[in-house]
C-alpha positions in Angstrom: -3.3 47.1 -41.5 -5.0 46.2 -38.3 -6.7 49.5 -38.4 -8.0 49.0 -41.8 -9.2 45.4 -41.0 -10.8 47.1 -37.8 -12.6 49.6 -40.1 -13.5 46.9 -42.6 -15.2 45.2 -39.6 -16.9 48.3 -38.6 -18.3 48.8 -41.9 -19.4 45.2 -42.2 -21.1 45.4 -38.7 -22.8 48.7 -39.6 -24.5 46.8 -42.6 -26.1 44.3 -40.4 -29.6 44.6 -38.8 -30.2 45.1 -35.2 -31.5 41.5 -34.9 -28.4 40.1 -36.6 -26.0 42.2 -34.4 -28.0 41.0 -31.4 -27.6 37.4 -32.5 -23.7 38.0 -33.0 -23.2 39.2 -29.6 -25.1 36.4 -28.0 -22.9 33.7 -30.0 -19.9 35.7 -28.8 -21.2 35.6 -25.2 -21.7 31.7 -25.4 -18.1 31.3 -26.8 -16.8 33.5 -23.7 -18.9 31.5 -21.3 -17.4 28.2 -22.8 -13.9 29.3 -22.7 -14.2 30.5 -19.0 -15.6 27.2 -18.1 -12.7 25.5 -19.8 -10.1 27.9 -18.1 -11.5 27.3 -14.6 -11.5 23.4 -15.2 -7.9 23.7 -16.2 -7.0 25.8 -13.2 -8.8 23.4 -10.9 -6.9 20.4 -12.7 -3.5 22.3 -12.0 -4.2 22.9 -8.6 -5.1 19.4 -7.6 -2.7 17.3 -5.4 -2.7 14.5 -2.7 -4.6 16.8 -0.2 -7.7 17.7 -2.4 -7.8 14.8 -4.6 -7.0 10.9 -5.0 -3.6 11.8 -6.6 -0.7 10.0 -4.9 1.6 12.2 -2.6 4.4 11.6 -5.0 2.8 13.7 -7.7 3.3 16.7 -5.5 7.0 16.8 -6.1 6.3 18.1 -9.5 4.8 21.3 -8.3 7.5 22.1 -5.5 9.9 25.2 -6.4 13.2 24.7 -7.2 14.5 27.7 -5.0 13.7 28.2 -1.6 11.2 31.1 -1.1 12.2 33.7 1.5 10.1 33.4 4.7 8.3 36.5 6.0 8.2 37.7 9.5 4.9 35.7 10.2 6.3 32.5 8.9 9.6 33.1 11.0 7.4 33.1 14.1 5.6 30.0 13.2 8.6 28.2 11.8 8.2 24.6 11.6 9.7 22.1 13.5 13.2 20.8 12.7 13.3 17.1 11.3 14.3 14.3 13.5 13.8 13.4 17.4 11.9 16.2 19.1 12.5 17.6 22.7 11.1 15.2 25.2 10.8 12.4 22.6 11.3 9.2 24.4 13.7 7.1 22.1 14.5 3.7 21.4 18.2 2.3 22.4 19.5 -1.1 20.6 19.7 -3.7 22.9 21.7 -6.0 21.0 20.8 -8.7 18.6 19.7 -11.4 21.1 22.3 -14.1 20.1 26.0 -14.7 19.6 27.0 -17.0 16.6 30.8 -16.6 16.9 33.4 -15.3 19.2 36.6 -13.7 18.1 39.4 -12.9 20.7 41.5 -10.0 20.0 44.7 -10.3 22.0 48.0 -8.2 21.5 51.0 -10.3 21.0 53.9 -7.8 22.0 53.8 -4.9 24.5 53.2 -1.5 22.8 55.7 0.2 25.0 58.7 -2.1 25.5 58.0 -4.8 22.8 58.0 -7.6 25.3 55.7 -10.8 24.5 52.4 -10.7 26.4 52.2 -14.5 26.4 50.7 -15.7 29.9 49.7 -12.0 30.8 46.4 -11.2 32.6 44.0 -9.3 31.1 43.0 -6.2 33.0 39.7 -5.5 31.1 37.6 -7.1 28.4 35.6 -4.8 26.1 32.8 -6.4 24.3 31.0 -5.5 21.1 28.4 -7.0 19.1 28.5 -6.6 15.4 26.5 -8.3 12.6 28.9 -8.9 9.9 28.5 -10.4 6.2 30.5 -13.7 6.1 33.0 -14.0 3.1 30.9 -16.6 1.3 27.4 -16.7 2.4 26.2 -19.0 -0.3 28.1 -22.4 -0.2 28.1 -25.1 -3.1 27.8 -28.4 -1.4 28.1 -31.8 -2.7 25.7 -34.3 -1.5 26.9 -37.8 -1.7 24.3 -40.3 -1.3 25.4 -43.8 -0.5 23.5 -47.1 -1.4 24.3 -49.7 1.1 24.1 -53.5 0.8 23.3 -55.4 3.9 25.8 -58.1 4.7 23.2 -60.1 6.5 20.2 -60.1 3.7 21.9 -58.6 0.9 19.3 -56.0 0.2 20.4 -52.4 -0.7 19.1 -49.4 1.4 19.0 -45.9 -0.2 18.9 -43.1 2.4 16.6 -40.0 1.8 18.0 -36.9 0.1 18.7 -33.9 2.6 15.3 -32.0 3.3 17.0 -28.7 2.3 17.4 -29.7 -1.4 14.8 -30.8 -4.1 16.1 -33.7 -6.4 17.0 -32.7 -9.9 17.4 -28.7 -8.9 20.5 -26.9 -8.4 19.6 -24.5 -5.8 18.6 -25.4 -2.2 15.3 -24.7 -0.7 16.3 -21.9 1.5 18.1 -20.2 -1.3 15.0 -20.4 -3.6 13.1 -18.9 -0.6 15.4 -15.9 -0.5 15.1 -15.5 -4.4 11.4 -15.4 -3.9 11.7 -12.7 -1.4 14.0 -10.8 -3.7 11.8 -10.9 -7.0 8.5 -10.4 -5.2 9.2 -8.3 -2.1 12.4 -6.8 -2.8 11.4 -6.0 -6.5 14.7 -7.2 -7.8 14.8 -8.1 -11.4 16.1 -11.5 -12.8 19.1 -10.1 -14.1 20.1 -8.4 -10.7 19.4 -11.4 -9.0 22.0 -13.3 -11.3 24.4 -10.5 -10.2 23.7 -11.0 -6.5 24.1 -14.7 -6.8 27.5 -14.1 -8.3 28.5 -11.5 -5.8 27.5 -13.7 -2.8 28.5 -17.0 -3.9 30.3 -16.9 -7.4 27.8 -19.0 -8.8 26.4 -18.7 -12.5 22.5 -19.2 -12.6 20.5 -18.9 -15.6 17.5 -16.7 -16.2 15.3 -19.9 -16.8 16.3 -21.3 -13.5 15.2 -18.1 -11.7 11.8 -18.0 -13.7 11.2 -21.8 -12.9 12.1 -21.2 -9.1 9.4 -18.4 -9.0 6.7 -20.4 -10.7 7.5 -23.3 -8.3 7.2 -20.9 -5.2 3.9 -19.7 -6.8 2.7 -23.2 -7.0 3.8 -24.2 -3.5 1.7 -21.2 -1.8 -1.5 -21.6 -3.9 -3.1 -23.7 -1.3 -2.4 -21.5 1.5 -4.0 -18.8 -0.3 -7.0 -20.7 -1.4 -7.3 -21.5 2.5 -7.4 -17.9 3.5 -10.2 -17.3 0.8 -12.3 -20.0 2.1 -11.6 -18.8 5.9 -12.9 -15.2 4.8 -16.0 -16.6 3.2 -16.8 -18.5 6.2 -16.0 -16.1 9.1 -17.2 -12.9 7.3 -14.5 -10.6 9.0 -14.4 -6.7 8.6 -12.7 -6.0 5.2 -11.0 -3.0 3.7 -11.6 -3.1 -0.2 -9.8 -1.1 -2.7 -8.5 -2.0 -6.3 -5.8 -0.6 -8.9 -5.1 -1.0 -12.6 -2.6 -3.6 -13.5 -1.3 -3.8 -17.2 -1.3 -7.2 -18.6 0.0 -7.7 -22.3 -0.7 -4.0 -22.8 -4.4 -4.1 -21.7 -5.7 -3.0 -18.3 -6.7 -5.4 -15.8 -7.4 -4.8 -12.1 -5.7 -5.9 -9.0 -8.3 -5.8 -6.1 -7.2 -6.2 -2.3 -9.3 -7.2 0.7 -7.4 -6.3 3.9 -7.7 -6.8 7.5 -5.3 -6.0 10.1 -4.4 -9.5 10.3 -4.4 -10.8 6.8 -4.4 -9.4 3.0 -5.7 -11.2 0.1 -5.0 -9.8 -3.4 -7.3 -10.7 -6.4 -6.6 -10.7 -9.9 -9.7 -9.1 -11.6 -10.7 -8.5 -15.2 -12.8 -5.4 -14.5 -13.3 -2.9 -12.1 -17.0 -4.0 -11.7 -19.0 -5.4 -8.7 -18.7 -8.6 -10.3 -15.3 -9.0 -8.9 -16.7 -8.3 -5.4 -19.3 -10.9 -5.8 -17.0 -13.4 -7.2 -14.8 -13.2 -4.4 -17.2 -12.8 -1.4 -20.6 -14.1 -2.8 -23.8 -12.1 -4.0 -23.9 -10.5 -0.4 -21.4 -10.2 2.5 -22.5 -10.6 6.3 -19.6 -8.8 7.4 -18.5 -5.0 7.6 -16.9 -3.4 4.5 -14.7 -0.3 4.6 -14.1 1.4 1.2 -14.0 4.6 -0.8 -17.2 6.1 -2.5 -16.5 4.4 -5.8 -19.9 3.4 -7.3 -19.3 -0.2 -7.4 -19.4 -0.4 -3.5 -22.7 1.3 -3.5 -25.7 -1.1 -3.5 -23.7 -4.2 -2.7 -25.4 -6.1 0.3 -23.4 -6.0 3.2 -24.1 -6.0 7.0 -22.9 -2.5 7.6 -20.6 -0.1 5.4 -18.1 2.7 6.2 -16.9 4.9 3.5 -13.4 6.7 3.7 -13.4 9.9 5.6 -9.9 10.7 4.1 -11.4 10.9 0.8 -14.4 12.7 2.0 -11.9 15.4 3.5 -10.2 15.6 0.1 -13.6 16.2 -1.6 -14.1 19.0 0.9 -10.7 20.5 0.4 -11.2 20.7 -3.4 -14.7 22.1 -2.8 -12.9 24.8 -0.9 -11.0 25.9 -3.9 -13.9 25.4 -6.4 -15.5 28.8 -7.7 -19.0 28.7 -6.7 -21.6 30.3 -4.3 -20.8 29.4 -0.7 -18.4 26.6 -1.7 -15.6 27.8 0.6 -17.7 28.0 3.7 -19.3 24.7 3.2 -16.2 22.9 2.5 -14.7 24.6 5.7 -17.4 23.7 7.9 -17.3 20.0 6.7 -13.5 20.0 7.1 -13.7 21.0 10.5 -16.3 18.1 11.3 -14.1 15.6 9.8 -10.9 16.9 11.5 -12.8 16.7 15.0 -14.1 13.3 14.2 -10.7 12.0 13.4 -9.5 13.7 16.7 -12.0 12.1 18.7 -11.3 8.6 17.2 -7.5 8.9 17.7 -8.3 9.8 21.6 -10.4 6.8 22.0 -7.7 4.5 20.5 -5.3 6.0 22.9 -7.3 5.9 26.2 -10.2 3.6 25.3 -12.8 5.7 27.1 -16.1 4.6 25.4 -18.4 6.9 27.0 -16.2 10.0 26.2 -16.2 8.9 22.4 -19.9 8.3 22.1 -20.7 11.7 23.9 -18.5 13.5 21.3 -19.9 11.4 18.6 -23.6 12.7 19.6 -22.1 16.1 19.3 -20.7 15.6 15.9 -24.0 14.2 14.7 -25.8 17.3 15.8 -23.1 19.3 13.8 -23.7 17.4 11.0 -27.3 17.6 10.7 -27.3 21.3 11.4 -24.7 21.9 8.4 -26.7 19.8 6.0 -29.9 21.8 7.0 -28.3 25.1 6.7 -26.7 24.5 3.3 -28.4 21.8 1.4 -30.8 24.2 -0.1 -28.4 27.2 -0.9 -25.5 25.3 -2.2 -24.4 25.2 -5.9 -24.1 22.1 -8.0 -20.9 20.7 -6.8 -21.7 21.4 -3.1 -25.1 20.3 -3.3 -24.1 17.1 -5.0 -21.8 16.3 -2.0 -24.2 17.3 0.6 -27.0 15.2 -0.7 -24.5 12.2 -0.8 -23.8 13.0 2.9 -27.5 13.1 3.7 -28.8 9.9 1.7 -25.7 7.7 2.8 -25.4 9.1 6.3 -25.3 5.6 7.7 -22.3 4.7 5.8 -20.3 8.0 6.0 -20.6 8.2 9.8 -21.0 4.3 10.8 -17.7 4.8 12.9 -19.3 7.4 15.2 -21.5 4.6 16.9 -19.1 1.8 16.2 -15.5 3.2 17.1 -13.7 -0.3 16.7 -14.5 0.3 12.8 -11.7 2.7 11.2 -13.1 6.0 9.9 -10.8 5.6 6.7 -9.6 3.1 4.3 -6.0 3.5 4.8 -5.4 0.0 5.5 -6.2 -1.3 2.0 -4.4 1.8 0.4 -1.2 0.9 2.4 -1.5 -2.7 1.4 -1.8 -1.5 -2.3 1.6 0.3 -2.1 3.4 -2.9 -2.2 1.5 -3.9 -5.4 1.9 -0.4 -6.9 5.6 -0.5 -6.3 6.0 -3.8 -7.9 3.9 -2.5 -10.8 6.2 0.5 -11.3 9.2 -1.7 -11.3 8.1 -4.7 -13.6 5.5 -2.7 -15.9 2.8 -5.5 -15.2 2.5 -8.9 -16.1 3.2 -10.7 -19.4 0.2 -13.1 -18.9 -3.1 -13.6 -17.0 -1.4 -16.7 -15.5 1.7 -14.4 -14.1 -1.0 -11.9 -12.9 -2.7 -14.6 -10.7 0.4 -15.8 -9.4 1.5 -12.3 -8.5 -1.7 -11.8 -6.6 -1.1 -15.0 -4.9 2.5 -14.1 -3.9 1.6 -10.6 -2.8 -1.0 -12.1 -0.5 1.5 -14.1 1.1 4.0 -11.4 1.4 1.4 -8.5 2.9 -0.3 -11.2 5.1 3.0 -12.6 6.6 4.1 -8.8 7.3 0.6 -8.1 8.9 1.1 -11.2 11.2 4.9 -10.4 12.1 6.1 -13.4 10.2 9.1 -14.3 8.0 8.1 -14.2 4.4 11.2 -16.0 3.3 10.5 -18.8 5.9 6.9 -19.1 4.6 8.3 -19.7 1.0 10.8 -22.1 2.3 8.3 -24.2 4.2 5.9 -24.0 1.4 8.5 -25.5 -0.7 9.7 -28.0 1.8 5.9 -29.4 2.2 6.0 -30.3 -1.9 8.9 -32.6 -1.5 8.8 -33.8 1.9 6.6 -35.1 4.7 6.3 -31.6 6.2 3.3 -29.6 7.4 2.1 -26.9 4.9 2.3 -23.5 6.4 -0.9 -21.8 7.1 -2.0 -18.2 6.9 -4.9 -18.6 9.0 -3.4 -20.4 11.9 -2.7 -16.7 13.5 -6.2 -16.0 12.8 -7.9 -18.8 14.9 -5.5 -18.7 17.9 
């Protein structure tokens, strides 16, 4: 049947003119070319991972083999280090907890040999061991009895204030509410599991409505501290690492922005991924230094200086190495070598603080960059040419850290800060309302800033709640920044 079909095709083709046959061949060649391009794109997409794209490292797990591959002789010689502490590593020894809350004396009542009572016997040796234990009932149910007293002298009635550890009309103490705020927003524990934990720790039944109201109460209590941080940033213009991630709200895509610094972290609930969000947060221009990736919204925004993420640039170069095209591999390898050397020199500067050595190495790197661009920019294909032109036009943004080592060459600070939010998004699935989205951004700002400042998140929540019901100073996020 196939032979007959082929014969019919040959007979049909023989009836076409030469011009028609040429046209058929050209059409088929175009189809083949388009298919080849699609196949190359699919192969490139298949080979993308966290090392040559913006995909998270967790996505690499899907490409790992299920069975261990046999090592060849060369791999055996260059065998990787075993996990754990390496030879010569200076370990850290536990030095105890720094306090003792309770002493428990362990004494034998009878001799283990003859059975004689040991009452009054002297201790020859006392062994000590500090152990952190979970008490039987960590959550107590306390009944506060407030006595209204009448004065025998004047007859007036005096009523004492409630304890500063409770909020009148609420069943949960302030410290317990601070714990629930930590569990829900940092520990990512759903309300149902919070209910179960309260039952495990104190045998107390708590309704979902109470837990939701508690979280909203904490959100309102910490709001002034977040506003204070926003105003401080706009007045002092510190260096900012900026990034963004999508956030589902009622089935629609919103955007959670992060403005990070080693000393604080501000999250912003945004409607878009546009530059308008940056302008709304920082103003039409920012007199400080901005560190970001090469996303288009950061290009053209007026700042004092800008550093684009070298880690992103390295991934672009790694992708270029595997992209088919003239000289792509050579260009990608040359740029990767420059970036790796730049990272190495910046790490050495952080370790030894030798400014002159760093500036000397930076001058050599600038020369290598210029020579590489001059050598390849005219010869490169489309993908490599686009990258090289970007490096030439935005050289002051890609290599700003070479002249200013106090500025980090990557945007890892913002990306690490976002991991807290990404984890919460995966657990919760997003927010059910724009109001809740804004509350989440404020709570994440408190949590991540406290982490950066080495402070207790639970303590911050507790003091914020206390400031709403008693004469107590509201905790501040900027107090650590002004000292």
